[in-house]
TORDRENKOL-13690 format. One record per residue (C-alpha): z, y, x; residue in one letter. Coordinates in Angstrom, 1 decimal, always signed. Last residue first. Layout:
BEGIN
+--------+--------+--------+----+
!     zz !     yy !     xx ! aa !
+--------+--------+--------+----+
!      Z !      Y !      X !  A !
...
+--------+--------+--------+----+
end
This chain:
BEGIN
+--------+--------+--------+----+
!     zz !     yy !     xx ! aa !
+--------+--------+--------+----+
!  -28.7 !  +24.7 !   -4.1 !  G !
!  -28.3 !  +21.1 !   -5.1 !  G !
!  -26.1 !  +20.0 !   -2.2 !  K !
!  -23.8 !  +23.1 !   -2.3 !  T !
!  -23.6 !  +23.2 !   -6.0 !  E !
!  -22.8 !  +19.5 !   -6.3 !  R !
!  -20.0 !  +19.8 !   -3.7 !  E !
!  -18.6 !  +22.8 !   -5.6 !  I !
!  -18.7 !  +20.9 !   -8.9 !  D !
!  -16.9 !  +17.9 !   -7.3 !  R !
!  -14.2 !  +20.1 !   -5.8 !  E !
!  -13.6 !  +21.6 !   -9.2 !  A !
!  -13.4 !  +18.1 !  -10.8 !  E !
!  -10.8 !  +17.0 !   -8.2 !  R !
!   -8.8 !  +20.2 !   -8.7 !  R !
!   -8.8 !  +19.7 !  -12.5 !  K !
!   -7.8 !  +16.0 !  -12.2 !  I !
!   -4.9 !  +16.9 !   -9.8 !  T !
!   -3.7 !  +19.6 !  -12.2 !  E !
!   -3.8 !  +17.1 !  -15.1 !  R !
!   -1.6 !  +14.7 !  -13.0 !  K !
!   +0.8 !  +17.5 !  -12.2 !  D !
!   +1.1 !  +18.3 !  -15.9 !  G !
!   +1.9 !  +14.7 !  -16.8 !  K !
!   +4.7 !  +14.6 !  -14.3 !  K !
!   +4.3 !  +12.9 !  -10.9 !  K !
!   +6.7 !  +10.1 !   -9.9 !  H !
!   +8.3 !  +10.8 !   -6.5 !  R !
!   +7.1 !   +8.7 !   -3.6 !  G !
!   +8.2 !   +7.0 !   -0.4 !  L !
!   +5.1 !   +5.5 !   +0.9 !  G !
!   +4.2 !   +2.1 !   +2.3 !  I !
!   +1.3 !   +1.5 !   +4.7 !  L !
!   +1.0 !   -2.3 !   +5.0 !  V !
!   +0.1 !   -4.1 !   +8.2 !  K !
!   -1.7 !   -7.3 !   +8.9 !  V !
!   -1.5 !   -8.1 !  +12.6 !  R !
!   -4.4 !   -9.1 !  +14.9 !  N !
!   -4.9 !   -5.7 !  +16.4 !  G !
!   -3.8 !   -3.4 !  +13.6 !  K !
!   -5.1 !   -4.8 !  +10.3 !  T !
!   -5.1 !   -3.0 !   +7.0 !  Y !
!   -3.3 !   -2.9 !   +3.6 !  V !
!   -3.0 !   +0.5 !   +2.0 !  K !
!   -0.6 !   +2.5 !   -0.3 !  L !
!   +2.4 !   +0.3 !   -1.0 !  P !
!   +5.0 !   +2.2 !   -3.1 !  V !
!   +8.7 !   +2.8 !   -2.5 !  I !
!  +10.1 !   +4.8 !   -5.4 !  T !
!  +12.2 !   +8.0 !   -5.6 !  L !
!  +13.4 !   +9.2 !   -9.0 !  G !
!  +17.1 !   +9.2 !   -8.4 !  K !
!  +18.1 !   +9.0 !   -4.8 !  Q !
!  +19.2 !   +5.5 !   -3.7 !  A !
!  +15.7 !   +5.0 !   -2.5 !  S !
!  +16.1 !   +7.6 !   +0.1 !  A !
!  +19.2 !   +6.2 !   +1.7 !  G !
!  +17.9 !   +2.7 !   +1.7 !  I !
!  +14.6 !   +3.9 !   +3.0 !  L !
!  +16.2 !   +5.7 !   +5.9 !  E !
!  +18.3 !   +2.7 !   +6.7 !  K !
!  +15.2 !   +0.5 !   +6.7 !  I !
!  +13.4 !   +2.9 !   +9.0 !  E !
!  +16.4 !   +2.8 !  +11.5 !  S !
!  +16.4 !   -1.0 !  +11.3 !  K !
!  +12.7 !   -1.2 !  +12.3 !  H !
!  +10.4 !   -2.6 !   +9.6 !  L !
!   +9.0 !   -5.9 !   +8.5 !  L !
!   +8.2 !   -6.3 !   +4.8 !  L !
!   +9.3 !   -9.5 !   +3.1 !  R !
!   +6.9 !  -10.9 !   +0.5 !  R !
!   +7.8 !  -11.6 !   -3.2 !  S !
!   +5.4 !  -14.1 !   -4.8 !  R !
!   +2.3 !  -12.9 !   -6.7 !  E !
!   -0.1 !  -15.6 !   -5.5 !  P !
!   +2.4 !  -18.4 !   -6.2 !  D !
!   +1.7 !  -21.5 !   -4.2 !  Y !
!   +3.3 !  -24.7 !   -5.6 !  D !
!   +0.2 !  -26.9 !   -5.2 !  A !
!   -0.2 !  -25.9 !   -1.6 !  P !
!   -3.6 !  -24.3 !   -0.7 !  T !
!   -6.5 !  -26.4 !   +0.3 !  N !
!   -8.3 !  -26.8 !   -3.0 !  K !
!   -8.0 !  -23.2 !   -3.9 !  A !
!   -9.5 !  -21.9 !   -0.7 !  Q !
!   -8.2 !  -18.5 !   +0.3 !  Y !
!   -5.6 !  -18.4 !   -2.4 !  S !
!   -5.1 !  -15.2 !   -4.4 !  P !
!   -3.0 !  -12.4 !   -2.9 !  I !
!   -1.4 !  -10.4 !   -5.7 !  S !
!   +1.1 !   -7.7 !   -4.8 !  A !
!   +3.8 !   -7.9 !   -7.6 !  N !
!   +6.8 !   -7.3 !   -5.2 !  L !
!   +7.0 !   -6.3 !   -1.6 !  L !
!  +10.5 !   -6.7 !   -0.2 !  W !
!  +12.5 !   -4.5 !   +2.1 !  P !
!  +15.6 !   -6.0 !   +3.8 !  A !
!  +19.2 !   -4.8 !   +3.6 !  N !
!  +20.2 !   -7.5 !   +1.1 !  A !
!  +17.4 !   -6.4 !   -1.3 !  R !
!  +15.5 !   -3.2 !   -0.8 !  I !
!  +12.5 !   -2.8 !   -3.2 !  V !
!   +8.8 !   -2.4 !   -2.8 !  A !
!   +6.1 !   -1.8 !   -5.4 !  Y !
!   +3.0 !   -3.4 !   -6.9 !  S !
!   +1.2 !   -2.3 !  -10.0 !  G !
!   -2.2 !   -2.4 !   -8.4 !  A !
!   -2.0 !   -3.8 !   -4.9 !  L !
!   -4.7 !   -6.4 !   -5.3 !  N !
!   -5.7 !   -8.5 !   -2.3 !  I !
!   -8.9 !  -10.5 !   -1.7 !  R !
!  -10.7 !   -8.5 !   +1.0 !  G !
!  -11.8 !  -11.4 !   +3.1 !  T !
!   -9.2 !  -10.5 !   +5.6 !  K !
!   -6.6 !  -10.7 !   +2.9 !  I !
!   -7.5 !  -14.3 !   +2.0 !  S !
!   -7.4 !  -15.3 !   +5.7 !  K !
!   -3.9 !  -13.8 !   +6.0 !  V !
!   -2.8 !  -15.5 !   +2.9 !  E !
!   -4.0 !  -18.9 !   +4.3 !  H !
!   -1.8 !  -18.4 !   +7.3 !  G !
!   +1.3 !  -17.6 !   +5.3 !  F !
!   +2.6 !  -14.0 !   +5.2 !  L !
!   +5.5 !  -11.8 !   +6.3 !  E !
!   +4.3 !   -8.2 !   +6.2 !  I !
!   +4.4 !   -5.6 !   +8.9 !  G !
!   +5.3 !   -2.1 !   +7.9 !  A !
!   +3.9 !   +1.3 !   +8.6 !  E !
!   +5.9 !   +4.0 !   +6.9 !  Y !
!   +4.9 !   +7.1 !   +4.9 !  T !
!   +6.8 !  +10.1 !   +3.6 !  Q !
!   +6.8 !  +12.4 !   +0.5 !  L !
!   +4.0 !  +10.8 !   -1.5 !  I !
!   +3.7 !  +12.5 !   -4.9 !  E !
!   +3.2 !   +9.5 !   -7.2 !  Y !
!   +0.9 !   +8.6 !  -10.1 !  D !
!   -2.5 !   +9.7 !   -8.5 !  F !
!   -1.6 !   +8.6 !   -4.9 !  R !
!   -0.4 !   +5.3 !   -6.2 !  A !
!   -3.4 !   +4.6 !   -8.5 !  R !
!   -5.7 !   +4.3 !   -5.5 !  R !
!   -3.7 !   +1.3 !   -4.1 !  N !
!   -6.0 !   +0.4 !   -1.2 !  V !
!   -6.7 !   -3.2 !   +0.0 !  G !
!   -8.6 !   -4.5 !   +3.0 !  Y !
!   -8.7 !   -1.2 !   +4.9 !  Y !
!  -10.4 !   -1.5 !   +8.3 !  L !
!   -8.8 !   +0.7 !  +10.9 !  K !
!  -10.9 !   +2.2 !  +13.6 !  S !
!   -9.7 !   +1.6 !  +17.2 !  Q !
!  -10.1 !   +4.8 !  +19.2 !  R !
!  -11.9 !   +4.3 !  +22.4 !  K !
!  -10.3 !   +5.8 !  +25.5 !  M !
!  -12.5 !   +7.8 !  +27.9 !  E !
!  -11.8 !   +7.7 !  +31.6 !  M !
+--------+--------+--------+----+
end
């Protein structure tokens, strides 16, 4: 019997995170949302640029992620698109993140937003900020790969 693998549809990707941070470990977290926010995300209207996660009162929170209203006229008047949203993780994962984020230089960054079944999930990564030289190296490697790809296609 063959099992079909469910493909993940990414609604939001934080491209800058992989460039700015060296991702050491990733976690899949649920996110606490309002119904109209879920609809807005499923139409692809989420912006993870500049967002990050922190641990407050033994709970992880997603900050600065912008989810605009699905229908502006039907959303509550006091709705804030950049409000803090609680991330849902297992207690053991939260303890790991608390220990790791206490280390100097480690940041919790959201990488992707996607659905798994009917649930909206966020892939968060524990990252160390890259130095300027590392970023230059990444750019050089990317350009070299592009040149090789061009040569193989054009040749």
